[in-house]
C-alpha positions as CSV (number, residue, x, y, z in Angstrom):
1,M,-0.1,0.0,0.0
2,A,2.8,2.5,0.9
3,E,4.6,1.8,-2.4
4,E,1.4,2.1,-4.4
5,L,0.8,5.6,-2.7
6,E,4.3,6.7,-3.3
7,N,4.0,5.7,-7.0
8,K,0.7,7.8,-7.3
9,I,2.5,10.8,-5.7
10,K,5.5,10.5,-8.1
11,E,3.0,10.3,-11.0
12,L,1.3,13.3,-9.7
13,I,4.5,15.3,-9.2
14,V,5.6,14.6,-12.8
15,K,2.2,15.4,-14.2
16,R,1.2,18.5,-12.3
17,L,4.6,20.0,-12.5
18,K,5.2,19.0,-16.1
19,L,8.7,17.5,-15.3
20,E,10.4,16.0,-18.1
21,I,11.4,12.7,-16.2
22,K,9.6,9.5,-15.5
23,P,8.0,9.0,-12.2
24,E,10.0,6.0,-11.6
25,E,13.2,8.1,-11.7
26,I,12.2,9.9,-8.6
27,D,13.9,8.6,-5.4
28,S,11.3,8.3,-2.7
29,S,13.7,9.5,0.0
30,A,15.5,12.2,-2.1
31,P,14.5,15.9,-1.3
32,L,11.9,17.5,-3.4
33,F,13.2,21.0,-2.9
34,G,16.8,22.5,-3.4
35,T,19.4,19.8,-4.3
36,G,16.7,17.1,-5.0
37,L,14.0,17.7,-7.7
38,G,14.7,21.5,-7.3
39,L,11.1,22.5,-6.8
40,D,10.2,25.9,-5.5
41,S,7.3,27.6,-3.6
42,I,5.2,27.7,-6.8
43,D,5.6,24.0,-7.3
44,A,4.6,23.5,-3.6
45,L,1.3,25.3,-4.2
46,E,0.6,23.3,-7.3
47,L,1.3,20.2,-5.3
48,V,-1.1,21.1,-2.6
49,V,-3.8,21.6,-5.2
50,G,-3.0,18.2,-6.7
51,L,-2.9,16.4,-3.5
52,E,-6.3,17.8,-2.5
53,Q,-7.9,16.8,-5.9
54,E,-6.2,13.5,-6.3
55,F,-6.5,12.1,-2.7
56,G,-9.7,14.0,-1.4
57,I,-7.8,15.5,1.5
58,R,-7.7,19.2,2.8
59,V,-4.1,20.6,3.3
60,K,-4.2,23.6,5.7
61,D,-1.7,26.4,5.3
62,E,0.1,25.8,8.6
63,E,0.5,22.1,7.7
64,V,2.5,23.0,4.6
65,G,6.0,22.8,5.6
66,K,9.4,21.5,5.0
67,E,8.8,18.4,7.0
68,I,5.8,17.3,5.0
69,F,7.3,18.3,1.6
70,A,10.7,16.8,2.4
71,S,10.4,13.8,0.1
72,V,7.8,11.4,-1.5
73,N,8.1,9.3,1.6
74,T,7.1,12.2,3.9
75,L,4.3,13.3,1.4
76,A,3.0,9.7,1.3
77,G,3.0,9.5,5.2
78,Y,1.2,12.8,5.3
79,V,-1.5,11.7,2.7
80,K,-2.1,8.4,4.6
81,K,-2.6,10.2,8.0
82,K,-5.0,12.8,6.5
83,Q,-7.0,10.1,4.6
84,E,-7.4,8.1,8.0
85,E,-8.3,11.4,10.0
86,E,-10.8,12.4,7.5
87,R,-12.7,9.1,7.3
């Protein structure tokens, strides 16, 4: 289940941000911002919208931070937690 969720998040990242890489090329534990994929704050906003639409969760402004958006792994953990809370 966790791997499936990570793969969906990778697909979402590539599709929403129009990256020219394949989802499977993203390392689940690599940083998304800075030295990793090199995403920026605009990308973060686009990801929030994508996560909300794709996974049916609400991401509050105060929850959007470096911890949650550190990597695909941390994003997957956050999505799973939010889905459980909102059931």
